[in-house]
C-alpha positions as CSV (number, residue, x, y, z in Angstrom):
1,M,-7.7,17.6,-9.8
2,S,-5.4,19.9,-11.8
3,V,-2.5,17.5,-12.3
4,F,-2.5,14.6,-14.8
5,F,0.3,12.0,-14.8
6,D,0.6,10.5,-18.2
7,N,4.0,8.9,-17.5
8,A,3.0,7.3,-14.1
9,Y,1.7,3.8,-13.6
10,F,-0.1,3.0,-10.4
11,I,-0.4,-0.4,-8.7
12,I,-3.1,-0.8,-6.1
13,G,-4.8,-3.7,-4.3
14,T,-4.7,-5.9,-1.3
15,S,-1.8,-7.1,0.9
16,Y,0.4,-9.9,-0.3
17,A,-0.7,-9.5,-3.9
18,G,2.8,-8.6,-5.2
19,K,2.5,-4.9,-5.7
20,S,5.9,-4.0,-4.3
21,T,7.6,-6.6,-6.5
22,M,5.9,-5.4,-9.6
23,V,6.8,-1.8,-9.0
24,K,10.5,-2.8,-8.6
25,E,10.6,-5.2,-11.6
26,L,8.8,-2.8,-14.0
27,A,11.0,0.1,-13.0
28,K,14.1,-2.0,-13.5
29,K,12.9,-3.3,-16.9
30,Y,11.9,0.2,-18.2
31,R,14.7,2.1,-16.5
32,G,12.1,4.0,-14.7
33,I,11.6,5.3,-11.2
34,A,10.2,3.0,-8.5
35,C,8.0,4.7,-5.9
36,K,8.0,1.9,-3.5
37,E,5.7,1.2,-0.6
38,N,5.6,4.1,1.8
39,Y,7.7,6.3,-0.5
40,H,5.8,9.2,1.1
41,D,8.2,8.8,4.1
42,N,10.6,10.8,2.0
43,Y,8.4,13.8,2.0
44,P,10.9,16.7,2.5
45,G,8.8,18.7,5.0
46,V,8.1,18.3,8.7
47,L,4.5,17.2,9.2
48,D,2.2,19.2,11.4
49,T,0.3,17.2,14.0
50,K,-2.9,19.1,13.4
51,E,-2.8,18.7,9.7
52,F,-1.6,15.0,9.7
53,P,-2.8,13.5,13.0
54,F,-2.7,9.9,11.7
55,L,0.8,10.0,10.1
56,T,2.3,11.7,13.1
57,Y,0.7,9.3,15.6
58,T,3.6,6.9,15.5
59,R,6.2,9.7,15.3
60,D,5.0,11.1,18.5
61,L,4.1,7.8,20.2
62,E,5.8,7.5,23.7
63,D,5.0,3.8,24.4
64,W,4.7,1.5,21.3
65,H,2.8,-1.0,23.4
66,D,-0.1,1.4,23.1
67,F,0.0,0.9,19.3
68,I,-0.9,-2.8,19.6
69,R,-3.3,-2.4,22.5
70,R,-5.8,-0.4,20.4
71,S,-9.1,-1.9,19.6
72,P,-9.6,-3.5,16.1
73,Q,-11.8,-0.6,15.1
74,E,-9.3,2.0,16.4
75,Y,-6.6,0.3,14.3
76,K,-8.8,0.3,11.2
77,D,-9.7,4.0,11.6
78,W,-6.1,4.8,12.0
79,I,-5.2,2.9,8.8
80,D,-8.0,4.7,6.9
81,G,-6.7,8.0,8.1
82,V,-3.1,7.3,7.2
83,R,-4.2,6.4,3.7
84,K,-6.0,9.6,3.2
85,E,-3.1,11.7,4.5
86,C,-0.6,9.7,2.4
87,E,-2.6,10.6,-0.7
88,I,-2.2,14.2,0.1
89,L,1.6,13.8,0.4
90,E,1.9,11.7,-2.7
91,L,0.0,14.2,-4.8
92,K,2.4,16.8,-3.6
93,M,5.5,14.7,-4.4
94,L,4.5,13.1,-7.8
95,P,4.7,16.2,-10.0
96,E,8.5,16.6,-9.3
97,I,9.1,12.8,-9.6
98,C,7.2,12.6,-12.9
99,N,9.0,15.7,-14.3
100,Q,12.2,13.7,-14.5
101,G,11.2,12.4,-18.0
102,K,11.1,8.7,-17.1
103,K,8.3,6.2,-16.5
104,V,7.2,6.2,-12.9
105,F,5.9,3.1,-11.2
106,V,4.0,3.7,-8.0
107,D,3.0,1.5,-5.1
108,T,0.4,3.8,-3.7
109,N,-2.2,4.8,-1.1
110,I,-4.1,7.0,-3.6
111,C,-7.8,6.1,-3.6
112,I,-9.7,4.6,-6.5
113,E,-11.8,7.7,-7.2
114,T,-8.7,9.9,-7.5
115,F,-7.1,7.7,-10.2
116,R,-9.9,8.5,-12.6
117,E,-8.8,12.2,-12.5
118,I,-5.1,12.0,-12.5
119,A,-4.0,9.3,-15.0
120,P,-5.2,7.4,-18.1
121,L,-7.6,4.6,-17.2
122,N,-5.1,1.8,-18.2
123,H,-2.4,3.3,-16.0
124,T,-3.8,1.8,-12.9
125,L,-3.4,-1.9,-12.2
126,V,-5.2,-3.8,-9.4
127,M,-3.4,-6.7,-7.8
128,L,-5.4,-9.0,-5.5
129,A,-4.7,-11.8,-3.0
130,D,-7.1,-13.8,-0.9
131,P,-8.0,-11.6,2.2
132,E,-7.2,-14.6,4.4
133,I,-3.5,-14.5,3.5
134,P,-2.4,-11.5,5.7
135,L,-4.2,-13.0,8.7
136,H,-2.0,-16.1,8.6
137,R,1.2,-14.7,7.1
138,F,1.5,-11.1,8.5
139,F,4.3,-12.0,10.8
140,D,6.1,-14.5,8.5
141,R,7.9,-11.7,6.6
142,P,11.3,-10.7,7.9
143,D,10.3,-6.9,7.7
144,P,11.9,-5.2,10.7
145,E,8.6,-3.3,11.3
146,K,6.5,-6.5,11.4
147,Q,9.0,-8.3,13.6
148,F,9.1,-5.3,16.0
149,L,5.3,-5.5,16.3
150,Y,5.5,-9.2,16.9
151,Q,8.0,-8.7,19.8
152,L,5.6,-6.1,21.3
153,I,2.8,-8.5,21.2
154,M,4.9,-11.2,22.8
155,E,5.9,-8.8,25.6
156,E,2.2,-8.3,26.6
157,P,0.9,-9.9,29.8
158,D,-1.3,-12.2,27.7
159,P,0.4,-12.6,24.3
160,E,-2.3,-14.8,22.9
161,K,-5.0,-12.3,23.7
162,A,-2.9,-9.5,22.3
163,M,-2.3,-11.4,19.1
164,E,-6.0,-12.2,18.7
165,N,-6.8,-8.5,19.2
166,Y,-4.2,-7.5,16.5
167,R,-5.5,-10.1,14.0
168,N,-9.0,-8.9,14.5
169,G,-7.8,-5.5,13.4
170,L,-6.2,-7.0,10.4
171,K,-9.5,-8.7,9.6
172,L,-11.2,-5.3,9.4
173,I,-8.5,-3.9,7.2
174,C,-8.0,-6.8,4.9
175,S,-11.8,-7.4,4.4
176,Q,-13.8,-9.1,1.7
177,E,-15.5,-5.7,1.2
178,E,-12.2,-4.0,0.4
179,Y,-11.3,-6.9,-2.0
180,D,-14.7,-6.5,-3.8
181,E,-14.2,-2.8,-4.1
182,F,-10.9,-3.2,-5.8
183,E,-12.2,-6.0,-8.0
184,K,-15.1,-4.0,-9.2
185,S,-13.1,-0.7,-9.7
186,G,-13.1,-1.0,-13.5
187,F,-9.3,-1.2,-13.6
188,N,-7.4,-4.3,-15.0
189,V,-6.9,-7.0,-12.3
190,I,-4.2,-9.5,-11.7
191,Y,-4.9,-12.2,-9.1
192,R,-2.2,-13.8,-6.9
193,D,-1.2,-17.2,-8.2
194,E,1.5,-19.1,-6.4
195,S,2.3,-21.2,-9.5
196,R,3.1,-18.1,-11.6
197,S,6.7,-16.8,-11.7
198,I,7.6,-13.2,-11.2
199,E,8.6,-13.0,-14.9
200,Q,5.2,-14.2,-15.9
201,T,3.4,-11.7,-13.7
202,V,5.6,-8.9,-15.2
203,V,4.2,-9.9,-18.7
204,L,0.6,-9.7,-17.4
205,A,1.3,-6.4,-15.7
206,E,2.8,-5.0,-19.0
207,K,-0.2,-6.0,-20.9
208,A,-2.6,-4.6,-18.3
209,L,-0.8,-1.3,-18.3
210,G,-0.3,-1.0,-22.0
211,L,3.5,-1.1,-21.8
212,N,4.0,-3.8,-24.4
213,K,2.6,-1.8,-27.3
């Protein structure tokens, strides 16, 4: 990897661990740039289907019901493919973002192995939540995307079966294996704690990322 980002701070980990909140809060506190979840959507080019088959899947989808009808393994394979393609786009976008002379806080899809090559070791923070949380709270959030998927599932001939199929896909994605891989990555870790305030978590993140020196 030829690019090294010494002013970027990456936050990775599992769903519902607070990554998006920390990126937003740290960028605000340090007057930096927040690369929020799915910031790769702002990539200025048109994606080619052959080069980015996973990212263009939903763009070219004719019937969104097909999205939620996929098998759990097909869903996981798609998520894995999307993450790899997102990494390609992020690494194309980050040099220009980081060249603005500010601290950059990134909610990212970049894989663990890549971080060891592109940033100082303490510039990557892992945030973890119990893998069971997304299985029970995925549709609780008011995100338009999640509510759209919920409506699709409810429109199926057998909504209960469709919901079970979708949750089984989430189980494969939000697995204990993924949790363990993050936990053993060698980066500093913050665990979700419902009793801890956002401000208290910011303090922990600052320490983990070496921002309070």
